C-alpha positions as CSV (number, residue, x, y, z in Angstrom):
1,M,46.3,126.2,107.6
2,K,49.5,127.2,109.5
3,K,49.6,123.8,111.2
4,I,49.4,122.1,107.8
5,T,52.1,124.3,106.3
6,K,54.4,123.5,109.2
7,M,53.8,119.8,108.8
8,V,54.6,120.0,105.1
9,I,57.8,122.0,105.7
10,S,58.8,119.5,108.4
11,S,58.2,116.6,106.1
12,V,60.3,118.2,103.3
13,L,63.1,119.0,105.7
14,A,63.1,115.4,107.0
15,T,63.3,114.1,103.5
16,V,66.1,116.4,102.6
17,L,68.1,115.4,105.7
18,M,67.5,111.7,105.0
19,T,68.7,112.0,101.4
20,A,71.8,114.0,102.5
21,C,72.6,111.4,105.1
22,S,72.1,108.6,102.6
23,Q,74.3,110.3,100.0
24,S,77.0,111.0,102.7
25,S,76.9,107.3,103.7
26,Q,77.2,106.2,100.1
27,N,80.1,108.5,99.5
28,G,81.8,107.2,102.6
29,Q,81.4,103.7,101.4
30,S,82.7,104.6,97.9
31,D,85.8,106.1,99.5
32,V,86.7,102.7,101.1
33,K,89.1,100.8,98.8
34,H,88.6,97.0,98.6
35,I,91.8,94.9,98.5
36,G,91.8,91.2,98.1
37,I,94.7,89.0,99.2
38,L,95.2,85.4,98.1
39,Q,97.9,83.4,99.9
40,Y,98.8,80.1,98.2
41,V,99.5,78.1,101.4
42,E,100.0,78.5,105.1
43,H,103.8,79.0,105.3
44,P,105.8,81.3,107.7
45,S,107.5,83.2,105.0
46,L,104.3,83.8,103.1
47,T,102.5,84.8,106.2
48,A,105.3,87.2,107.2
49,T,105.0,88.8,103.7
50,R,101.2,89.3,104.1
51,K,101.6,90.8,107.6
52,G,104.4,93.1,106.3
53,F,102.1,94.2,103.4
54,I,99.2,95.1,105.8
55,K,101.5,96.9,108.3
56,E,103.1,99.1,105.6
57,L,99.7,100.0,104.1
58,A,98.7,101.2,107.5
59,K,101.9,103.1,107.9
60,E,101.1,104.8,104.6
61,G,97.7,105.8,105.8
62,Y,95.6,102.9,104.4
63,K,94.1,101.1,107.4
64,D,91.9,98.0,107.2
65,G,88.4,98.8,108.5
66,K,88.8,102.5,108.0
67,N,89.7,103.6,104.4
68,I,90.4,100.2,103.1
69,K,88.7,96.8,103.4
70,I,91.0,93.7,103.1
71,E,89.5,90.4,102.1
72,Y,92.0,87.6,102.9
73,K,91.8,84.0,101.5
74,N,94.2,81.1,101.8
75,A,94.1,78.4,99.1
76,Q,95.8,75.9,101.5
77,G,97.8,74.6,98.5
78,D,94.6,73.3,96.9
79,Q,94.9,73.8,93.1
80,S,91.3,72.6,92.6
81,N,90.1,75.4,94.8
82,I,92.3,78.3,93.8
83,Q,90.5,79.4,90.7
84,S,87.1,79.8,92.4
85,I,88.8,81.9,95.1
86,S,90.6,84.0,92.5
87,E,87.3,84.7,90.7
88,K,85.6,85.9,93.8
89,L,88.5,88.1,94.9
90,I,88.8,89.7,91.4
91,K,85.0,90.3,91.3
92,D,84.8,91.9,94.8
93,N,88.0,94.0,94.9
94,K,89.6,96.9,93.1
95,L,93.2,95.6,93.8
96,V,94.4,92.1,94.6
97,L,97.6,90.6,95.9
98,G,98.8,87.1,95.1
99,I,101.3,85.6,97.5
100,A,103.5,82.9,95.9
101,T,103.6,82.0,92.2
102,P,100.5,79.7,91.9
103,A,98.3,82.4,93.6
104,A,99.6,85.1,91.4
105,Q,99.2,83.0,88.2
106,S,95.7,82.1,89.1
107,L,94.7,85.7,89.6
108,T,96.2,86.9,86.4
109,T,94.4,84.1,84.5
110,V,91.1,85.3,85.9
111,S,91.5,89.1,85.7
112,T,90.6,91.1,82.7
113,E,90.9,94.6,84.2
114,T,91.6,94.4,87.9
115,P,95.2,95.4,88.8
116,I,97.2,92.6,90.4
117,L,100.2,92.7,92.7
118,F,102.4,89.6,93.4
119,T,105.0,88.9,96.0
120,A,107.1,85.9,97.1
121,V,107.4,84.9,93.4
122,T,110.9,83.8,92.4
123,D,110.9,84.5,88.7
124,P,107.9,86.7,87.6
125,V,109.1,86.6,83.9
126,S,109.3,82.9,83.5
127,A,106.0,82.6,85.4
128,E,104.6,84.8,82.7
129,L,103.3,87.4,85.2
130,V,105.2,90.2,83.5
131,K,107.0,90.9,80.2
132,S,110.1,92.2,82.1
133,M,110.9,93.4,85.6
134,K,111.3,97.0,84.5
135,K,108.3,97.1,82.2
136,P,105.6,94.7,83.3
137,E,103.2,95.8,80.4
138,G,100.1,94.0,81.7
139,L,97.8,94.0,84.7
140,A,100.4,92.7,87.2
141,T,103.5,93.9,89.0
142,G,105.1,93.1,92.3
143,T,108.2,91.7,94.1
144,S,110.4,88.7,93.5
145,D,111.9,86.7,96.4
146,M,114.8,85.4,94.3
147,S,117.6,84.3,96.6
148,P,121.1,85.5,96.0
149,I,122.3,82.1,95.1
150,K,125.7,83.3,94.0
151,K,126.2,84.8,97.5
152,Q,124.9,81.6,99.1
153,V,127.4,79.5,97.3
154,S,130.2,82.0,98.1
155,L,129.3,81.8,101.8
156,L,129.2,78.0,101.7
157,R,132.7,77.9,100.2
158,K,134.1,80.1,102.9
159,V,132.4,78.0,105.7
160,M,133.3,74.6,104.0
161,P,136.3,75.4,101.8
162,K,137.0,71.7,101.1
163,V,133.5,70.9,99.8
164,K,133.6,69.0,96.5
165,R,130.0,67.6,96.0
166,V,126.7,69.2,96.9
167,G,123.3,67.5,96.8
168,I,120.3,69.6,95.5
169,M,116.7,68.6,96.4
170,Y,113.6,70.4,95.0
171,T,109.9,69.9,94.2
172,T,109.5,69.2,90.5
173,S,106.0,70.8,90.3
174,E,107.2,74.1,91.7
175,R,108.3,76.4,88.9
176,N,110.0,78.7,91.5
177,S,112.2,75.8,92.6
178,E,113.1,74.8,89.0
179,V,114.4,78.3,88.3
180,Q,116.6,78.3,91.4
181,V,118.0,74.8,90.8
182,K,119.0,75.6,87.3
183,Q,120.8,78.7,88.5
184,A,122.4,76.9,91.4
185,K,123.8,74.1,89.2
186,K,125.4,76.6,87.0
187,I,127.0,78.5,89.9
188,F,128.2,75.4,91.6
189,Q,129.8,74.2,88.3
190,E,131.5,77.5,87.9
191,A,132.9,77.2,91.4
192,G,134.3,73.7,90.6
193,I,131.8,71.9,92.8
194,K,129.9,68.8,91.5
195,T,126.2,68.5,92.1
196,S,123.7,65.6,92.5
197,V,120.2,66.7,91.8
198,K,117.0,64.9,92.9
199,G,113.4,66.0,92.5
200,I,110.5,65.1,94.7
201,S,106.7,65.2,94.1
202,S,105.4,65.3,97.7
203,T,106.4,65.3,101.3
204,N,106.4,61.5,101.2
205,D,109.5,61.6,99.1
206,V,111.6,63.8,101.4
207,Q,113.1,61.3,103.7
208,D,114.3,58.7,101.2
209,T,115.5,61.4,98.7
210,A,117.4,63.3,101.5
211,K,119.0,60.1,102.8
212,S,120.1,59.1,99.3
213,L,121.7,62.6,98.6
214,M,123.3,62.7,102.1
215,S,125.0,59.3,101.5
216,K,127.0,60.7,98.6
217,T,127.4,64.4,99.2
218,E,128.9,66.7,101.8
219,V,126.1,69.3,102.0
220,I,122.6,69.6,100.8
221,F,121.3,72.8,99.1
222,V,117.6,73.5,99.0
223,P,115.8,76.3,97.2
224,T,112.8,78.3,98.6
225,D,110.4,75.5,98.1
226,N,107.0,75.1,99.7
227,I,107.0,71.3,100.0
228,I,110.5,71.1,101.4
229,A,109.8,73.9,103.8
230,S,106.9,71.9,105.3
231,S,109.3,69.0,105.9
232,V,112.3,71.0,107.1
233,T,112.1,69.5,110.6
234,L,112.6,66.0,109.1
235,L,115.5,67.3,107.1
236,G,117.0,68.8,110.2
237,N,116.8,65.5,112.1
238,L,118.5,63.7,109.2
239,S,121.2,66.4,109.1
240,K,122.1,65.8,112.7
241,E,122.0,62.0,112.4
242,L,124.1,61.8,109.2
243,K,126.2,64.9,110.0
244,V,125.5,66.5,106.6
245,P,124.5,70.2,106.8
246,V,121.5,71.6,104.8
247,V,121.7,75.2,103.6
248,G,119.7,77.6,101.4
249,G,116.0,77.9,101.5
250,S,114.4,80.8,103.4
251,A,115.0,82.3,106.9
252,D,112.0,80.7,108.5
253,M,113.4,77.2,107.7
254,V,116.6,77.8,109.6
255,P,115.3,77.2,113.2
256,S,113.8,73.9,112.2
257,G,116.8,72.4,110.6
258,L,118.9,74.4,108.2
259,L,122.5,75.4,109.0
260,F,122.0,78.8,107.5
261,S,120.0,80.8,104.9
262,Y,120.9,83.9,102.9
263,G,117.9,85.5,101.3
264,A,114.9,87.8,101.5
265,D,113.5,89.2,104.7
266,Y,109.9,88.3,103.9
267,E,108.2,90.9,106.2
268,A,110.3,93.6,104.5
269,L,109.3,92.1,101.1
270,G,105.7,92.5,102.0
271,R,106.3,96.1,103.0
272,Q,108.1,96.7,99.7
273,T,105.1,95.4,97.9
274,A,102.8,97.6,99.9
275,R,104.7,100.7,98.7
276,Q,103.9,99.6,95.1
277,A,100.3,99.1,96.1
278,V,100.1,102.7,97.4
279,K,101.2,104.0,93.9
280,I,98.4,102.0,92.3
281,L,95.8,103.1,94.9
282,K,96.8,106.7,94.1
283,G,96.0,106.2,90.4
284,K,99.2,105.0,88.8
285,D,98.8,102.5,86.0
286,V,99.9,99.1,87.2
287,A,101.8,98.5,83.9
288,K,104.0,101.5,84.7
289,V,105.0,100.3,88.2
290,P,108.3,98.3,87.7
291,S,108.6,94.9,89.4
292,E,111.3,94.7,92.0
293,Y,113.8,92.3,93.5
294,P,114.1,92.1,97.3
295,Q,115.8,95.2,98.8
296,N,116.4,93.6,102.2
297,L,118.6,90.4,102.4
298,K,119.8,88.7,105.6
299,V,121.8,85.8,106.8
300,V,120.2,83.6,109.5
301,V,122.2,81.0,111.3
302,N,121.1,78.0,113.4
303,E,123.7,78.1,116.2
304,D,122.5,74.8,117.7
305,M,122.8,73.0,114.4
306,A,126.3,74.5,113.9
307,K,127.4,73.1,117.2
308,E,125.9,69.7,116.4
309,L,127.8,69.6,113.1
310,G,131.0,71.0,114.6
311,I,130.9,74.2,112.5
312,D,132.2,77.4,114.0
313,V,129.2,79.9,113.9
314,S,131.6,82.8,113.7
315,S,132.8,81.5,110.4
316,I,129.3,82.1,109.0
317,K,128.7,85.4,110.7
318,N,132.0,86.9,109.8
319,N,131.6,85.9,106.1
320,K,128.2,87.6,105.5
């Protein structure tokens, strides 16, 4: 009888312990926050943003593989594939990040309740991601990478005070580029500088379009543009050959062919976005987290290109 009683007690204790362990394991799993990241295309600026985002989350105590689980997807610029990726990320995660305008737009189209962060988006309002920067009012908020075009033009005028005509090249299918070009045309006009604007639809158009613009202008201005960024080495070679500098764009484009860039520090932009993410992870309503412009801007100079074009590098560095 005693032996049977002991067996029953042992069995009950084992069941209790197993249940407790199971519940503990389930609670541990529920404490892990799932975060999805959708990057539109493989691009140094976008990748730097993603890495900055993850680093800052870790700094704030949210470490991948410990108390958060990050699911990363890259659409590789494929519009036909981006919706299905977005649907999966929205389904499997409690918070998602869209890097670049097309990625962010796709996520907001799919989501009905999952909060969305965006980054490396030039104009979140015109992209219909938020109602306004200060009051997003929807499921999305994040950071813009809008370049300080007025400051870029001001720096260009100091470096090339005699410039009279600027060529502008951009990808017509990229909304972010359209916004920047519209703003740039206005600022150049106000500065008394004439512009010649040409749009491209793919990398196949870059060489002929650039040559055409360089034949009738003194300098080429390019926005932060994914297609142009992927062809910046070609632009750099043409710049050296025809002695026409190319400016603008993003910092990662400078070593490959731009003379200089004045714009967002993309890793810092990712970190800035992560600080917004922390607020949401702690329970703040995404609609009440204001969208932000880049807090860290920098001038990056291609010294080899400057020498090739006969431009004094100090004239750029001293006029930041």
